[in-house]
C-alpha positions, 0 to 999 in steps of 0.5 A, a space after each residue: 680526641 687525640 692524645 697531648 704529649 707533654 715532655 715532662 711528666 707532670 707531679 701529682 699533688 699529695 694529699 690523704 686518703 679517705 677512710 673507705 665509705 664500705 666494705 668492698 669498695 675500691 680505691 681507684 687512684 688520683 690521675 690526670 684528664 685533658 686540659 684543653 690541647 696543651 696539658 692535663 690536670 689532676 684529679 683526686 682519686 675516689 673509693 667506688 664500689 664496684 660493678 658486678 661485671 667488673 668483679 673478679 676484674 682488677 682495676 689497672 690504675 692509669 700512668 704516664 707512657 713514655 713515647 719518642 715526644 714526649 708523656 702521655 696519659 693512659 688512663 685506668 679501666 678495669 
């Protein structure tokens, strides 16, 4: 699927981060997922146990990238 371009970056809702379920877990900030062809909806952050193959690589959080036409969401990744 192609990218969805928006004119203004949406504002993430404010919520309290829950306590980690166990030592060593990594917090994945909330991010945006496509909502049909014209927009995004917010997905709340969550704790995850690091995958063994990624243990020595930090997680890169998602971010809004500005383009000539507007903004597109770049998802986070290991």
